[in-house]
Backbone as a ProteinNet text record, in pm:
[ID]
protein_1_A
[PRIMARY]
MPDTIRQIRPFVSAVLLTLLGAALGACSGGDFGRTRESMRSDDMHRWLGAEVTASVGLRPSQFQLTDEERQLRDLAYPLIEPPLSRPAWKSVFGDYKALPSPWRQKVVFDRTMYGRTLIDEPHRSHSSRYAQLIEDVRNDTTRFEPFFASAIRVIDLDKKRNASMARVSALSPKEREDAVERMQENSLIIQWVQQCLEQRVSSYRWALERLVIQAPDGMAADADRLIGELAAQTANPPVQAQPPYGRAVISKG
[TERTIARY]
-3115.2	-3052.9	-3101.2	-3254.3	-3322.5	-3273.5	-3259	-3232.4	-3102.7	-2988.8	-2849.1	-2867.8	-2930.1	-2937.4	-2992	-3088.6	-3132.3	-3068.2	-2959.3	-2898.2	-2776.4	-2751	-2643.1	-2673.5	-2793.9	-2839.5	-2827.8	-2873.3	-2857.2	-2673.5	-2614.1	-2460.6	-2407.6	-2464.6	-2424.9	-2457.2	-2584	-2618.9	-2551.7	-2510.5	-2441.7	-2311.5	-2252.1	-2117.9	-2119.2	-2255.1	-2230.6	-2262.5	-2366.4	-2414	-2273.7	-2167.9	-2042.9	-1960.2	-1964.5	-1861.1	-1942.4	-2036.2	-2119.4	-2091.3	-2071	-2067.1	-1937.6	-1835.2	-1682.1	-1703.3	-1747.1	-1736.3	-1789.4	-1916.2	-1972.1	-1870	-1802	-1705.9	-1591.3	-1544.8	-1421.6	-1443.5	-1624.1	-1637.2	-1658	-1647.8	-1702	-1598.9	-1478.3	-1396.3	-1430.9	-1492.9	-1506.2	-1451.1	-1467.8	-1424.8	-1378.3	-1271.9	-1255.4	-1174.7	-1126	-1031.4	-1073.6	-1227.7	-1307	-1297	-1252.6	-1282.4	-1410.2	-1375.4	-1501	-1580	-1730.1	-1802.9	-1799	-1768	-1720.9	-1619.3	-1525.8	-1428.5	-1455.3	-1604.5	-1645.3	-1709.6	-1664.2	-1742.4	-1708	-1803	-1796.9	-1661.1	-1605.2	-1456.1	-1368.5	-1360.1	-1244.7	-1130.9	-1126.1	-987.8	-953.9	-1016.4	-972.8	-846	-774.1	-664.2	-549.2	-560.4	-462.9	-407.5	-518.3	-454.7	-408.3	-447.2	-346.1	-229.2	-216.4	-97.5	24.7	-57.1	45	77.9	18	74.6	155.5	134	185.6	347	338.5	489.3	585.5	526	597	580.9	509.5	582.3	445.4	334.1	189.3	70.8	-8.9	-125.2	-262.8	-322.3	-439	-535.2	-637.9	-731.8	-851	-914.1	-1037.7	-1184.6	-1175.8	-1287	-1356.1	-1492	-1519.2	-1502.8	-1510.1	-1458.6	-1596.5	-1549.4	-1647.7	-1673.4	-1801	-1791.6	-1679.2	-1656.6	-1522.4	-1402.9	-1412	-1264.7	-1240.6	-1367.9	-1404.6	-1370.9	-1415	-1389	-1270.9	-1200.1	-1063.2	-975.8	-996.9	-927.1	-942.8	-1091.6	-1148.1	-1079.7	-1037.5	-999.2	-829.3	-786.5	-632.7	-604.4	-655.1	-594.2	-565.1	-633.9	-589.8	-469.3	-429.3	-312.8	-206.3	-240.1	-150	-105.3	-151.3	-171.8	-57.2	33.3	123.1	60.5	63.6	10.3	70.5	8.6	37.3	113.4	83.4	94.9	33.9	-66.6	-161.8	-148.8	-104	-90.8	-252.9	-286.7	-425.6	-511.8	-427.8	-515.6	-545.7	-491.5	-497.1	-646	-608.5	-702.8	-871.7	-874.2	-984.4	-1055.4	-982.7	-1025.5	-1045	-1033.2	-1028.8	-962.3	-813.8	-708.5	-712.3	-732.8	-691.3	-604.2	-506.2	-422.8	-407	-348.4	-305.6	-166	-132.7	15.8	93.3	242.9	283.1	315.6	335.6	356.4	489.3	508.6	649.2	732.4	674.7	757.1	816.4	820.5	851.7	984.5	1065.1	1214	1237.1	1152.6	1213.4	1160.4	1041.2	1024.7	1120.1	1116.7	1223.1	1157.4	1122.2	1096.3	1186.9	1120.9	1214.3	1139.9	1195.5	1117.2	1151.1	1214.5	1204.8	1120.3	1064.6	930.3	830.9	752.2	635.4	697.5	811.2	855.5	883.5	959.8	962.1	860.4	759.6	621.7	576.3	553.8	484.6	576	691.8	768.5	759.5	786.9	792.3	676.6	528.6	394.3	391.1	343	284.2	203.9	249.2	133.7	136.9	39.9	52.2	139.3	157.5	243	319.2	416.4	465.1	345.4	270.7	162.1	89.8	71.4	-21.1	34.6	184.8	227.7	245.9	244	224	94.1	-2	-167.6	-185.1	-99.6	-119	-95.5	56.3	115.8	21.3	-7.6	-109.1	-205.9	-302.1	-380.4	-366.8	-286.9	-232.4	-212.4	-129.1	-99.7	-244	-321.8	-463.5	-546.6	-520.3	-630.9	-579.4	-451	-386.5	-424.9	-436.2	-457.8	-618.7	-684.6	-824.4	-847.5	-763.9	-803	-734.1	-654.6	-587.1	-664.4	-771	-859.7	-948.7	-1013.4	-1120.8	-1042.9	-931.7	-868.4	-845.9	-776.7	-699.3	-826.1	-967.5	-1060.1	-1098.3	-1110.1	-1126.3	-1067.1	-927.5	-824	-838.8	-906.5	-902.4	-1004.2	-1123.1	-1233	-1197.5	-1112	-1101.4	-989.5	-895.8	-810.7	-893	-986.9	-1049.1	-1109.7	-1188.8	-1282.4	-1187.1	-1044.4	-962.6	-928.8	-924.9	-878.1	-988.8	-1136.6	-1208.8	-1230.4	-1206.2	-1184.5	-1079.5	-949.9	-884.8	-890.6	-985.1	-1008.8	-1084.5	-1195.4	-1323.1	-1278.9	-1148.1	-1125.2	-1093.8	-1052	-1047.9	-1173	-1289.5	-1403.9	-1484.6	-1475.8	-1528.4	-1532.4	-1633	-1656.6	-1627.4	-1557.4	-1468.8	-1438.7	-1365	-1279.5	-1211.6	-1199.5	-1141.1	-1004.1	-877.1	-765.4	-781	-843.9	-878.8	-938.8	-1056.2	-1130.9	-1042.3	-931.9	-830.2	-726.5	-672.6	-577.9	-636.8	-757.7	-823.7	-856	-861.2	-885.4	-763.1	-678.5	-534.9	-491.9	-495.2	-454.6	-549.4	-667.6	-732	-676.9	-639	-605.2	-444.3	-338.2	-260.3	-273.3	-371.8	-359.5	-404.6	-513.6	-601.1	-432.8	-360.2	-240	-141.3	-115.4	-32.8	-42.3	-205.5	-266.3	-246.7	-248.4	-227.1	-94.5	9.5	126.5	177.5	114.3	149.2	114.6	11.4	-40.8	27	94.8	190	306.9	349.3	482.1	437.7	348.6	323.7	290.8	254.9	260.1	363.2	461.8	589	677.7	656.9	706.7	648.9	528.2	451.1	513	526.2	566.2	710.4	820.2	938.6	922.6	822.5	826.5	798.7	678.6	635.3	757	835.6	931.6	1046.8	1066.8	1167.4	1119.9	980.6	910.8	914.2	903.1	864.6	1021.1	1114.3	1245.1	1298.2	1260.7	1285.2	1196.4	1082	1011.2	1053.9	1088.5	1149.1	1270.6	1386.9	1482.3	1452.4	1361.7	1305	1240.8	1152.3	1051.7	1019.9	1082.7	1021.6	887.9	801.6	672.4	620.8	526.1	471.8	391	333	271.8	330.3	497.8	573.6	563.1	523.7	511.6	376.3	285.2	140.1	185	233.3	292.3	384.6	453.7	576.9	468.2	373.2	299.4	210.7	152.4	71.3	140.4	257.1	336.9	364.7	399.6	465.5	320.2	237.9	108.5	111.1	101.9	78.4	221.6	325.3	436.6	405.7	350.4	285.6	234.1	116.7	1.5	80.5	152.5	211.7	321.8	373.9	503.8	414.8	286.9	193.8	53.6	57.5	-84.8	-157.8	-286	-338.2	-362.7	-301	-328.8	-149.5	-149.9	-5	-41.9	-23.6	-62.4	47.9	-0.8	112.6	76	160.4	335	380.6	460.8	531.2	629.4	592.9	685.2	835.3	945.9	1049.5	1027.8	1063.5	1069.5	1177.6	1167.3	1281.5	1245.8	1196.8	1190.5	1280.8	1335.5	1440.2	1434.6	1500.4	1456.4	1603.6	1529.6	1649.1	1627.5	1711.7	1672	1709.3
2898.3	2887.7	2792.5	2816.3	2684.5	2547.3	2567.3	2405.4	2347.8	2476.2	2419.3	2400.7	2517.2	2456.5	2308.1	2296.9	2179.3	2029.5	2067.8	1955	1951	2096.3	2067	2033.5	2054.7	2002.4	1837	1763.6	1619.2	1573.1	1669.1	1624.7	1668.8	1808.7	1847.5	1772.4	1713.6	1661.2	1508	1435.9	1333.3	1350.7	1489.7	1469.7	1511.8	1558.7	1620.9	1450	1409.8	1226.6	1149.4	1161.7	1107.1	1144	1291.4	1314.4	1297.6	1303.6	1293.7	1103.9	1016.9	891.7	851.1	925.5	914.5	965.7	1072.4	1137.7	1037.2	966.6	874.4	738.6	705.5	596.9	627.1	727.2	768.4	765	784.2	775.7	658.4	563.5	416.1	334	392.4	320.5	361.5	463.9	474.3	646.2	699.1	815.1	826.5	933.1	942.2	829.5	766.7	665.9	547.4	521.1	416.2	333.5	174.1	98	77.5	51.4	44.2	-45.8	-39.9	-146.5	-290.2	-282.4	-409	-481.7	-391.5	-483.6	-556.8	-506.1	-558	-658.4	-733.1	-869	-860.2	-958.8	-1029.9	-1093	-1147.7	-1214.6	-1155.1	-1021.3	-952.1	-957.9	-976.7	-966.4	-1128.3	-1231.1	-1358.6	-1399.9	-1327.8	-1355.6	-1324.5	-1248.6	-1214	-1354.4	-1450.4	-1554.8	-1643.6	-1652.7	-1738.2	-1685.8	-1569.2	-1487.2	-1514	-1471.5	-1505.1	-1656.5	-1744.9	-1881.5	-1924	-1886.6	-1917.2	-1858.8	-1759.1	-1694.8	-1759.1	-1857.7	-1901.7	-2090.1	-2116.5	-2227.5	-2329.1	-2268.8	-2311.1	-2322.6	-2398.5	-2375.6	-2323.1	-2283.3	-2187.7	-2293.1	-2273.6	-2331.5	-2333.1	-2449.7	-2445.5	-2423.7	-2408.3	-2348.1	-2232.8	-2215.5	-2074.3	-1986.7	-1841.1	-1767	-1714.3	-1712.9	-1732.6	-1541.3	-1509	-1338.3	-1264.3	-1316.5	-1264	-1257.4	-1394	-1378.9	-1290.3	-1302.3	-1228.7	-1061.4	-994.4	-864.9	-842.5	-935.7	-923.6	-870.4	-962.3	-949.6	-775.1	-764.8	-653.5	-534.5	-550.3	-454.4	-451.8	-546.6	-539.9	-470.8	-496.1	-442.7	-306.9	-202.4	-86.5	-53	-139.7	-113.7	-196.4	-261.9	-346.8	-270.1	-202.4	-111.9	-22.7	20.3	139.1	273.9	339.7	499.9	575.5	636.6	715.2	633.4	495.6	411.6	417.9	507.5	518.3	690.2	712.7	850.7	885.9	1010	1070.7	1038.5	1039.8	1000.3	835.9	734	604.1	601.9	693.7	680.3	722.8	800.8	864.7	739.6	654.9	551.8	378.7	432.2	315.4	199.5	230.9	103.4	53.3	-90.8	-164.6	-267.5	-337.8	-471.6	-552.8	-679.1	-766	-721.5	-716.5	-675.7	-814.3	-807.4	-933.7	-948.7	-1043.2	-1076.8	-1016.5	-987.5	-940.3	-1051	-1162.8	-1293.7	-1310.6	-1263.9	-1310.1	-1209	-1308.3	-1276.8	-1159.7	-1125.6	-1027.9	-876.8	-924.4	-766.7	-692.1	-582.5	-469.7	-363.4	-376.7	-250.1	-114	-17	130.2	223.4	242.7	354.6	486.7	522	643.6	694.4	585.7	608.7	710.2	660.1	760.8	912.4	962.8	1063.6	1142.7	1054.1	1102	1139.3	1038	1082.2	1212.4	1220.3	1323.5	1426.6	1442.8	1581.1	1602.8	1495	1561	1569.5	1522.7	1535.8	1700.3	1748.7	1885.5	1937.4	2035.8	2067.5	2226.1	2298.7	2445.4	2493.5	2422.4	2493.9	2350.3	2368	2274.8	2228.4	2328	2296.7	2200.9	2198.5	2089.6	1931.8	1923	1798.2	1767.8	1893.1	1859.4	1773.8	1832.8	1798.7	1685.9	1640.1	1499.6	1411.4	1432.6	1304.2	1280.4	1418.9	1415	1332.6	1346.2	1247.4	1118.2	1054.6	957	871.8	934.6	858.7	862.3	974.9	960.8	861.1	837.2	744	587.3	567.8	455.5	427.2	518.2	502.7	478.3	548.2	504.8	361.6	304.4	159.8	63.6	121.1	19.2	-51.6	10.5	-75	-137.9	-107.1	-216.3	-320	-311.7	-443.6	-557.8	-471	-591.6	-643.8	-546.1	-584.4	-731.1	-728.9	-817.3	-943	-898.9	-993.5	-1115.1	-1000.8	-1068.2	-1173	-1138.5	-1245.2	-1338.5	-1364	-1454	-1565.3	-1511.3	-1591	-1660	-1605	-1650.8	-1775.3	-1751.1	-1852.4	-1956.8	-1946.1	-2023.5	-2114.2	-2036.6	-2140.8	-2260.6	-2191.2	-2301.8	-2398.5	-2382.7	-2432.7	-2560.3	-2527.2	-2596	-2715	-2658.9	-2750.4	-2850.9	-2812.2	-2922.3	-2999	-2996.4	-3098.6	-3198	-3229	-3346.5	-3402.2	-3332.8	-3405.4	-3421.1	-3382	-3400.4	-3572.9	-3621.3	-3779.8	-3778.5	-3884.8	-3909.3	-3801.2	-3722.3	-3621.3	-3640	-3618	-3648	-3588.5	-3631.7	-3573.3	-3452.9	-3449.8	-3328.5	-3226.4	-3257.4	-3144.4	-3106.7	-3161.3	-3143.7	-3038.1	-3075.6	-2980.6	-2836.3	-2851.5	-2703.9	-2664.6	-2716.8	-2644.5	-2573.3	-2655.8	-2625.9	-2484.6	-2520.3	-2401.7	-2292.9	-2259	-2167.1	-2073.8	-2158.2	-2123.1	-2045.9	-2123.7	-2053.9	-1930.3	-1902.7	-1795	-1694.5	-1720.5	-1597.8	-1539.8	-1624.8	-1572.4	-1475.5	-1528.9	-1467.8	-1359	-1313.4	-1229.3	-1098.1	-1141.6	-1057.6	-1018.2	-1111.8	-1056.9	-979.7	-1015.3	-914.4	-769.3	-748.8	-589	-560.8	-612.7	-599.9	-533.8	-613.6	-577.4	-463.5	-419.5	-312.4	-200.5	-200.4	-88.4	-40.3	-141.5	-112.4	-29.2	-60	-23.4	118.8	142.7	256	354.6	328.3	403.3	466.3	372.7	393.1	490.5	501.5	552.6	739.1	712.7	805.6	936	875	935.2	979.2	929.3	950.2	1099.5	1074.2	1159	1319.4	1292.6	1409.5	1451	1392.6	1419.9	1516	1506	1554.1	1687.6	1686.2	1771.3	1896.8	1833.1	1940.9	2014.4	1950.7	2030.8	2107.8	2073.7	2134.8	2254.5	2249.8	2353.9	2330.3	2406.2	2385.4	2483.9	2371.8	2427.3	2395.8	2439.8	2432.9	2317.1	2247.9	2133.2	2032.6	2042.1	1927.6	1853.6	1932.3	1882	1822.4	1841.8	1737.3	1624.4	1651.4	1494.7	1404.1	1450.3	1395.7	1316.5	1381.9	1336.5	1227	1241.5	1137	1023.1	1031.1	916	866.7	905.6	843.2	760.9	810.9	734.9	609.4	627.4	508.3	387.2	455.4	370.8	300.8	366.3	281.6	197.3	226.3	118.5	-14	28	-53.3	-179.8	-107.1	-178.4	-267	-218.9	-325.8	-370.2	-428.3	-509.8	-535.9	-536.6	-617.2	-756	-837.6	-958.4	-983.5	-1086.2	-1144.2	-1253.7	-1281.4	-1381.8	-1473.2	-1621.7	-1716.5	-1843.8	-1891.7	-1883.7	-1767.5	-1728.4	-1597.8	-1672.4	-1645.4	-1671.7	-1567.1	-1634.6	-1525.5	-1404.1	-1295.6	-1169.8	-1136.4	-1197.7	-1191.7	-1100.6	-959.8	-814.2	-761	-742.8	-654.3	-514.8	-420.8	-292.3	-187.3	-111.6	-5.7	117.3	211.4	372.3	433.8
-6281.5	-6142.4	-6058.5	-6043.4	-5938.3	-5973.8	-6100.7	-6149.1	-6072	-6110.5	-6067.8	-5899.7	-5855.5	-5690.6	-5680.7	-5713	-5671.3	-5736.3	-5840.6	-5883.4	-5769.5	-5704.4	-5607.2	-5448.6	-5434.5	-5322.5	-5266.1	-5337.4	-5320.3	-5298.8	-5411.4	-5369.7	-5227	-5191.2	-5083.7	-4962.8	-4954.5	-4833.6	-4811.2	-4941.8	-4966	-4920.3	-4947.5	-4867.4	-4724.6	-4681.7	-4510.7	-4459.2	-4494.6	-4452.7	-4446.2	-4526.1	-4532.9	-4445.7	-4419	-4327.1	-4164	-4162.3	-4048.7	-3983.5	-4078.2	-4084.7	-4032.5	-4062.5	-4070.9	-3934.9	-3883.8	-3742.1	-3604.7	-3689.6	-3556.6	-3576.7	-3675.8	-3674.7	-3602.5	-3596.2	-3515.4	-3335.7	-3344.7	-3191.1	-3148.7	-3227.9	-3226.5	-3127.3	-3110.8	-3030	-2903.8	-2874.4	-2719.9	-2708.3	-2582	-2540.6	-2423.6	-2359.9	-2264	-2210.3	-2288.8	-2273.2	-2235.9	-2230.3	-2211.3	-2356.2	-2284.9	-2442.8	-2505.8	-2638.1	-2714.1	-2670.5	-2682.9	-2661.5	-2712.3	-2827.5	-2905.7	-2819.9	-2740	-2661.9	-2554.1	-2467.2	-2367.5	-2340.7	-2260.6	-2213.4	-2080.3	-2031.7	-1888.5	-1862.3	-1970.4	-1924.1	-2022.1	-2043.6	-2119.6	-2045	-1927.5	-1832.9	-1811.4	-1858	-1821.8	-1865.4	-1949.2	-2042	-1927.9	-1817.2	-1725.6	-1645.2	-1633.6	-1553.2	-1649.1	-1788.3	-1871.7	-1905.4	-1903.1	-1920.1	-1804.9	-1714.1	-1583.9	-1532.1	-1567.7	-1525.6	-1650.6	-1764.4	-1889	-1851	-1796.5	-1819.2	-1671.6	-1592.5	-1465.3	-1528.8	-1626.2	-1687.6	-1635	-1601.4	-1538.8	-1614.7	-1587.5	-1700.2	-1637.5	-1707.8	-1667.7	-1626.4	-1549.8	-1525.7	-1631.6	-1644.6	-1758	-1686.2	-1546.2	-1481.4	-1518.3	-1535.9	-1539.2	-1439.4	-1461.8	-1373.5	-1253	-1152.1	-1041.3	-1079.8	-998.4	-998.5	-906.3	-802.1	-740.7	-817.8	-898.9	-960.1	-1061.7	-1132.7	-1257.9	-1217.7	-1069.5	-1025.6	-1006.5	-935.5	-912.3	-1032.5	-1143.2	-1289.3	-1335	-1304	-1379	-1280.9	-1138.6	-1055.3	-1110.6	-1131.1	-1168.3	-1281.6	-1370.2	-1493.7	-1492.4	-1444.5	-1415	-1369	-1235.8	-1183.8	-1229	-1359.4	-1413.7	-1567.1	-1619.6	-1684.1	-1678.6	-1720.3	-1684.2	-1722.5	-1628.8	-1634.3	-1755.5	-1827.9	-1934.2	-2039.3	-2071.9	-2157.3	-2270.7	-2288.4	-2393.3	-2440.9	-2564.8	-2619.6	-2601.4	-2595.2	-2595.8	-2699.1	-2831.5	-2950.8	-2931.4	-2894.6	-2880.1	-2736.4	-2653.3	-2556.3	-2621.8	-2708.2	-2764.3	-2850.6	-2905.5	-2970	-2889.2	-2756.5	-2679.3	-2702.4	-2735.2	-2767	-2619.9	-2636.7	-2520.1	-2600.3	-2485	-2544	-2420.3	-2443.3	-2340.6	-2292.8	-2174.7	-2120.8	-2063.5	-2099.2	-2048.8	-1930.3	-1865.1	-1714	-1669	-1543.4	-1512.2	-1511.3	-1507.2	-1505.8	-1657.8	-1767.4	-1894.6	-1878.1	-1937.3	-1943.2	-1999	-2138	-2208.2	-2123.6	-2017.6	-1971.1	-1890.7	-1944	-1868.5	-1799.7	-1670.8	-1643.2	-1627.7	-1670	-1713.3	-1607.2	-1527.4	-1431.7	-1470.2	-1577.4	-1592	-1735	-1767.9	-1889.8	-1840	-1728.8	-1674.5	-1692.1	-1641.8	-1606.3	-1750	-1801.4	-1963.1	-2021	-2052.8	-2114.8	-2054.4	-1924.8	-1844.4	-1884.2	-1887.2	-1927.6	-2074.8	-2168.5	-2315.1	-2343.6	-2278.1	-2346.5	-2362.6	-2465.2	-2453	-2338.4	-2237.1	-2156.9	-2136.7	-2124.9	-2114.8	-1993.5	-1901.9	-1793.2	-1704.8	-1659.3	-1576.7	-1443	-1372.4	-1288.6	-1357.3	-1489.2	-1515.2	-1533.3	-1542.1	-1548.2	-1378.1	-1266.4	-1153.2	-1121.3	-1172.8	-1136.9	-1212.5	-1335.6	-1407.5	-1280.1	-1239.1	-1171.4	-1046.5	-970.5	-830.4	-894.2	-1003	-1056.3	-1051.4	-1093.1	-1137.5	-993	-912.8	-799.9	-728.4	-690.2	-657.7	-695.5	-848.2	-887.9	-826.5	-832.4	-798.4	-625.7	-555.8	-394.9	-409	-498	-495.5	-516.4	-605.2	-688.6	-582.1	-505.7	-400.5	-309.4	-225.6	-150	-178.6	-304.9	-368.1	-430.9	-483.6	-567.3	-421.6	-297.9	-210.5	-130.1	-138.7	-80.2	-120.2	-282.1	-381.1	-361.7	-340.7	-338.9	-198.9	-81.1	45.6	15.7	-25.8	-76	-150.4	-251.1	-336.8	-287.7	-202	-109.2	-38.9	22.4	131.3	98.6	-41.5	-87.1	-145.4	-189.1	-245.6	-104.9	-11.2	96.2	143.3	137.2	150.9	28.7	-108.4	-192.3	-171.2	-137	-97	-5.2	112.4	207.2	181.1	76.1	41.3	-71.6	-133.4	-232.9	-157.5	-32.2	47.5	81.5	91.8	92.4	-29.2	-137.2	-228.3	-296.9	-312.9	-391.4	-523.8	-502.1	-666.7	-765.7	-666	-739.1	-852.1	-981.9	-1071.1	-1096.2	-1137.2	-1158.3	-1236.1	-1322.7	-1397.3	-1307.1	-1235.1	-1160.3	-1060.6	-1022.4	-884.6	-998	-1101.9	-1159.7	-1199.2	-1215	-1254.4	-1146.1	-1039.6	-894	-801.8	-857.2	-794.1	-893.8	-1035.2	-1127.4	-1122.5	-1084.9	-1052.9	-949.8	-855.4	-702.1	-717	-789	-870.6	-939.6	-1055.6	-1133.9	-1043.8	-929.4	-841.4	-764.5	-720.6	-621.6	-747.6	-828.1	-906.6	-973.7	-1017.7	-1065	-901	-827.5	-704.9	-689.3	-689.1	-686.4	-798.9	-892.5	-1029.6	-1011.7	-930.4	-896.8	-811	-688.6	-608.2	-679.5	-725.8	-844.4	-895.2	-960.3	-1034	-973.8	-866.3	-718.8	-720.3	-661	-636.8	-753.5	-858.4	-972.7	-1014.1	-974.5	-988.6	-901.5	-787.7	-683	-730.5	-764.5	-832.8	-942.5	-1033.2	-1141.3	-1107.2	-990.2	-945.1	-886.3	-769.9	-726.5	-853.3	-967.9	-1037.3	-1113.6	-1152	-1212.6	-1147.9	-1009.6	-929.7	-899	-871.1	-902.4	-1008.3	-1130.6	-1236.6	-1248.7	-1218.8	-1219.3	-1112.9	-1006.7	-938.1	-960.4	-1012.6	-1078.9	-1217.6	-1254.7	-1371.9	-1375.2	-1288.7	-1265.7	-1129	-1018.8	-861.7	-871.2	-791.5	-768.9	-649.5	-563.9	-427.1	-441.8	-573.2	-581.5	-575.7	-549.8	-530.9	-388.8	-318.4	-147.5	-182.4	-205.4	-241.1	-295.1	-441.4	-465.8	-374.4	-338.2	-263.4	-140.7	-59	16.4	-44.4	-162.7	-191.1	-264.2	-311	-346.8	-171.1	-85.4	8.8	87.5	59.6	98.9	28.1	-97.3	-171.3	-120	-134.5	-85.6	21.7	108.7	263.6	248.5	177.7	126.1	65.6	-20.3	-121.8	-10	80.7	134.1	235.2	298.5	405.8	324.1	218.5	173.1	276.8	243.5	367.6	350.2	257.9	207.1	123.1	149.7	89.5	-5	-140.4	-218.3	-170.1	-185.8	-125.9	-246.6	-301.7	-264.9	-330.2	-296.2	-376.7	-476.4	-584.7	-698.4	-737.8	-772.9	-748.9	-847.7	-790.3	-859.9	-961.1	-1050.3	-1171.5	-1284.8	-1205.3	-1298.1	-1295.6	-1459	-1464	-1458.9	-1411.5	-1396.2	-1456.3	-1518.2	-1544.3	-1519	-1510.2	-1486.3	-1349.9
[MASK]
+++++++++++++++++++++++++++++++++++++++++++++++++++++++++++++++++++++++++++++++++++++++++++++++++++++++++++++++++++++++++++++++++++++++++++++++++++++++++++++++++++++++++++++++++++++++++++++++++++++++++++++++++++++++++++++++++++++++++++++++++++++++++++++

């Protein structure tokens, strides 16, 4: 019997190590919706500029991002990514993907998507659905001020950049092009966020209306108040990116 036990122990240890390795591997994607570390980099959101300029027939700048421009893109992504767009299991694995600009012809905004996802996802009660809606609206409200504070700084610096070009000695055509393209990038990213905020308000209202008729609850008043606050902020942003590009955004629902 002791010999048998000694033979079994290495096998059991190997199995346990294999299971532990698999568990750790599953966690490598990040937890609590965070992006896996291997996906992180200082310029992980640089693609926003390339995507938004390409979608309107412009070229992205080849200049390196400044600290302010990098922060603008980092703060923009959470407001661009649609709420509830990632299933819970994907959030656990830190799913991260590039998103199409709203100027892409194939992009269709469905204001019902958020509400249908919220209602269809398993919840312990309708109260938890209201709580999720309230949390999402609050998150957007919290992100609003930091993003637009960053946008104000970037636009102010772009104005100085534009004024300085006339005084730069021996400015090459390529340098001028890259400077202009970077200013266009920054402006378009801000407009992208503005459009997404308008869409989010529309989606939240649709979701709340459906929750109210399916499961009336006192929490609806809190949700309605918060959506109203976000709508007021969105309708009066502290900065307007110029020049505005046509809002050829298809909507349904």
